[in-house]
N, C-alpha and C positions, 0 to 999 in steps of 0.2 A: 876261584878265578883260578882260570886257566893257565899255565904254564905258555900257553903256546897260543899266537893270534897273528892270521894274516898282515900283512903288510902291501898296502895298494902303492903302486909306483901311478904318479900323475906329472903334467906337466902343466902346474899351475888350477888345475881344476882339483882340488884335493876337496877342500871345503864345501865347494860345490854338490860335488858326488856323494860326500857324507852326508848331507842334507837332504839328497833325494833318497840314499837308501834308507837313514831313520824316519823317514815320511812313511815307509810304506807296511812296516811292521812294526806290531807292539814290544813290549819290553828294547824300546829301540831310543838312542839318546847319543848326542853330543857330550863327548865326557871333558874333552880339553882341547883347544886352539895354541898351539905355540907358533911363534914367529920369528921371522929369520930375524937377530938380533946385528947382524953386520950383510950388507951385500954379498953375494955368494951366487956360484954358478944355481944352486935352487930357488935365489930369487932377488929381491932389493929388500935389505933392512926393514923393517915394518911388516912385508907379506909375510901369509900362512907358509911356515915351512911343513908342519906335522898336524893332522887332527886325529886324536884320537875318541873311537866312539864304539857303541855297542849295538850291533843290530841283532836283534830278536835273542838277546840273552850272551849270544859273541863277542865278543872284542876284536876289535880290527884299530889299525894304524892306516892311515892313509898318507903319502908321505908325496909332498910335490918335490920332485927329483930333480929337475932343469931339463930335463931329454926325456922326448914320448920314448918310449919303448909299449912296444906291441903285447898286449895277453895273447897266450895262447889258449884253444879249447880244450887243452889236456888238463886244466885246471879251471874249473866253474863252482858254481853256489847255486845248490840246490832249496829251493823252496818246497817246503809241503804245504798243501793247499788243501783247504778242509770242504770247500765245494767252489763251483765254477764260478760263483759271483768272485771268489778271491783270484781265481786262475785269469778270468779274465781282467780286473782291476790290474793286479801285479805286470801280468802280458802288457796292458795298454800301457802304464809309466816307463816299466823299463824297457819299453822297445821305441817309443815318441821322442822325437828330436837328434834323429840320426840313429837310433839304433836298427838292426837287422834281427827278422826271424829267420830260423832253422825249421828242421825237420824235428819231430818228436818231441815238439816240448822247450825244445833250445833257443834262445835269443844272447844277443850281445846288445849290451847297452851303448849307449851312444858315444863313452869312455873307451868300449870296445872288452868291458868286461864280459864273460858269458855266466850267462844264468841257466838253471833247468827249472821251468815251473811245473811242478809236477802235483795231479791228485794223488791227495793220502790213499786213495784208492786205489791208484795202480797198483802197488804191489800186492794186492790183493786178489786184482783181476789175474796179473802176470803168472802167480804162483797158487791160483785156487784149485781147489781139487779136481775139477773138470779140467782134466790136460788138453782137450780139444778146443775148450773155451779160451782158455788162456791161449791157446794158438793163435782162434781168431782173433782177442785183446790184442793181444803182438802184432800183426799182418795188419790190424785197423787200423793201433799207434803209429806204424811206421807208414802211414799214408800223410799222417796229420802234420800239419804243423801247430798251432795250437792245440794241446790237448782237450778235448771236449769231452766230458765223463760220459753223458749219455751216451756218445756212439761206442765210447770204449763198451759199455757196459751191456747196450744192442747186442754188440759184435760176439761178449764171452758169452751170452744168452742164446747164442745162436738166431735173434732176429734181424731182418733186415733191413736196412737204414731208412726212414721214413722219407 
């Protein structure tokens, strides 16, 4: 087990967010839900204070801190996706219900947390032996919102989009 785990700050949505996140990826689960024992700025007695959860094997903590703090995109969570179906599924789930999409495979979920939904093939295309192909793939990626594996591969190969 890692000594370091991210703590995500929420204003009453910690359990809801943790349940969403663990529903998306294998090897994910809620480990423990701790409730407030007394009324506090974090909530009334009996309300959820902390949710400890594992997301794709990584431990996290979600804290209902009692005040909304905005997340910055300077810290984001990158998910490596095996195929376009996984990119599409995670993109749709994480950007739903008030999330916002951004360029190059980035999005913010409805809680304001930034995610990078990245096909596993992307580093191969951007770092491939064909430097001109890598430049074309990078240029294609810079024009995309949600990353499209077929489009990235066509750009790398120098084929025009159909």
